[in-house]
N, C-alpha and C positions, 0 to 999 in steps of 0.2 A: 395442437389446436389453439387457435387464438379467438377469444371472445371479446367483442367490443361492447362497452357499456357507456354510451355517451350521456352526459348530464346526469350523473348518478350521485350516490353517496358511498362512503366507505362501509357503512353498515350493510348496504345492499350488496356491495362487493363481497363482504364476509359471508353473507347468506348464500351467495352464488357459489362461493368456494365450498361451503358445507354441502351444498347440493351436488356439486361435482364429485366430492369425496364419496357421498352416499351412492352415487351412480357408478363408482369405481373408476372414474377418469383421473382421479388424483388421490394420493394417499398421504395424509398429513401426519400419520402416527409415527413415521420414521424420521421426521424432520428434527434435527438436533439444535437448530437455532433459527432466529429471524434475522435476515440480513437486510437492513434498510439502506438504500442507496440514494444519496442526494445528488442528482445529476442535472446538467443542462440539456437542452434538446439535442445538441450535437453529440453528447456523451452517452445517450441512453443505450444504443445498440452495442457499443464496445463494452460498456459496463455489464449489460445483460449477458453478452457472450462470455465474458470473464467469469461472471457469477455462475453461469451454467456449467462451465468447465470445473469450477471449484466445487459445485454441488455433487459431482461424482464421488468426491472424497468427503464432502461435508453436506449431506442432504439438508436442505433448508427451504424456508419460504423467503423469497426475494420481493421486497416492496420498494419500488422505485418512485421517488418523489421528484417531479420535473415541472417546469413552468408550462402553462397553457399557452398555445400560440396566440399571438396578438395582445398579450398582456391584459387579459380580461379582468375586470374588477367586480364581477357580479357573484362571486362565491361559487363558481362552477367547478365541477370535477368531471373529467372524461377519463374513464378507466379502461384498462385492457388486461385481461387475464390470459396467461399463456401456460398451458399444461402439456404433458406428453412430449412429443418430439421437439416442441418449441421451447421447452423449459429444462432440458437436461434431466438431472435427478432432483429438480426442485419444482416449485410452482412459482410463477412470476406474476406480480401485479404491478402494472405501470399506472401511476396516478399523475395525470397532467392537470395541474391545479392553477386556479387564478391566484393572483398575487395576495389577496387578503388571507386565503387559506394557507398559503405557504409561510405566512408569518407565524402560524401556530402548528407546525408540522407534527408535534408530539400528539396533539389531540386528533389530528387527521389520521395518523397511522394506528392509533390505539386499538381500534376494532379488528385490525388485521394481524396483530401480534400473536404468535403461537403461545398458548398458556404454558407456564412453568418452563419456558425455554429461554436461554440467553439471548440477548439482543446485541447485535453488532451493527454499528453505523459506519458507512464508508462514503467518503467524499472523493470520487474519482478524478475530479479536476481541481486539486488543491485542497481546500477545506478552510474552516474558520481558524482564526489565530488562537482561539481558546476553545478547543473541542468540548471540554466539559461544561463550559458556559453556554453552549448551544442547547436549545430545548431537546433535540433528539440525542445529543451526546450525553446529556444529564441522565437519561434513562437507560443508557447502554452500559454493558460490561466492558466492551471494547470499542475504541474509536480509532478508525483507520483513515489517515489523511494520505495525500500523495503530493509532496512538495515539488516533485519533478514536473508536475503539471500546473503549478501555480504561476501567476503573472510574474512574480519575482521570487523564485524558489529559495535563494539563499536568505533573503530577508524574512520570508515566512518561516524558515527553519529556525532562525533566531527567535522569532516571536513564539513559536511552539516551545522552545526551550524555556522561555520565561514562564509560560503558562502550564508546563507539564504537570499532569496528574496521572497517577497509576491507572493503567488501562488504555492510555494513549499509545499509538504507534504510527509508523509511517512506512509506506511501501518502498521508499528510498532505502530504508534500513533492511528490509527483506531482500532487496536486490544485491546486498553485499555479503550474504550468508556464504555463498560458495567461495568468494574471495577470502573470507575469514578462515575457512577450512584449509584452503591451499596455503595461505601464509603461515598458519599455525603449524602445518606439517613441515614446511620449509625451515622454519626457525627451530623446530624440535629435532634437529639433526646435528651431529658433530660439525664444528668444534664447540658448540654450545656457548658461543660468545654473546655477551650482551649487545643488544641493538642500541646504537648511540644516536640515531636520528632516522626518521622515516619521511618519505615524500610520496604523495599520491597525485598522479597527473590525470587529466581528462577533460571532459566537456565543460565548457565555461560555466554553465548554470546548473550542472547536475549535482544535486545535494548528496548523492551517495558518496562522492569524494569526501565531503566534509565529515560524514558519519564514519566512514572507514578510517580516515586520518585521526579522528577523535578517539575511536576505539583503540587504534594502534598506539597512539601516544599515551593513553591511560593505562593500557595493559603492559606496555613495554617500558613505561616511565621514562620517556625520552621526548625530545622536541618533535613535533609533527608539523608538516607543511603541506598545503594544497597548492598545486600549480594548475591554473586554469588556461585552457587553450580553446580558441574560438572554433576551430575546425575539427575538434576531436569528437568521439562518439562514446559517451558514458566514461567508464574508467578505462584508461589505456595503459597505465604503467604504475607500478608500485616499487619503490626502492627502499630497502632496509640497510642502513649503513652498519658495518661491523669492522672490527680491527683487521681481520684477514681479508676483507673485501666485501662488497655489497651483495646482497641477495636481490635479484631483479626479476620481477614478474612483468612481462611485456605482452600486451594484447592490442596491437595497433589496428587489427581488422575487426574487433568486436566478436570474434569467434573462437580463436585459439590463443592460449597464453603460453609463452615460452618462459620457463623458469631457469635462471642462470645463477649458479653459485660457484665460488672459487673451489677449484680442485674436483669438481663434479661435472659430468657431461650434462649438456642442456637437456631439459625435459619439455615436451610439448603436451599440453592437456587441453581437451575441448572445454571451452568456457564461453558459450554464446550468451549474449545479452538476454537476461531473463524476460520472458513474456509477462504481460500484465496478469494473466491467469495464474502463472506460477507464483508470482509474488503474493497474490491474494490467497491462494491455497495455503501458503506457508503461514500467513498471519492468522488464518482461521483455525490452524492446528492447535493454537493455545488461546484459552480464554482467561488465563490468569495474567496478572501484570507482568510486563517484560522489564525486569529490573535493570538488565544490562542496557537496554535502550535509554532508560532514564539516566543512567550513569554517563552514557555517551553524550547525551544532550547537555548535561552539566559540565562536561569537559570541553565543549565546543569552543569556549572562549580562549582556550590555550592553543588553538590551532592557528598557525600563521597562513595567510593566503597571499599568493603571488600570481600576478597576471603574466602569462607567457607572451612574448613578442611574436612567436611563430603562429 
């Protein structure tokens, strides 16, 4: 069910949500957090779809803050409430706001926050360079950016590293979790030789390459290099050099990775590029600071970057 509330206020929206709950159309008691989504008009539906998927594991109230069409300057809010089949296991409020109101988004969303529940803020199209300095970020326990969607992903990742505060995270980091598991399993096998160098290859501006290379370099205490290729798709290849020969994880098609190790038969493992909802679900599983992500950001400066000619 979708309820339109043109030219309204967030207080009125909050009262309508209470009324819907009393009528049995929405139950807020089981919500574990408030997810505030800061989206552009073109990002709303994809973000809501991902949040709805995530809500099946993390029931929540989703509050989307988006610009009002036409760039109105009169302090107007057009709201939309989605419950039931249009909201997964959550309840969704879309606030299309004029520019003056979007300058104070913390005040705008305050009446819609669930009492005594954690607040998570997500920017699906990049995010601010300093999430904690953002009015919404300052009130949140967790702040989720997505550098892969930024105008200049690699540059933004560097600025996030400079401004990192506990509670910050990035969906580019969640996208390498399965890679980390596969690599750890491959290294933890005979002959247990130290890795002398690592190389991560893939898409030209995909920041998951940088984060994975930084993690490997820090954990294995060896030089790490990123090789960027214009026509690649996400991470395509990881090479770990050892004395007896390299461990190679090759995923040219974005679906199946082939693991090659000296003296062992090749193994093929399904590893499709993670969907947006999968990355979001993973980040919502923890509300405590991600210390490893912070360490990886601090180690980024030690990663060498090479532009591939192919």
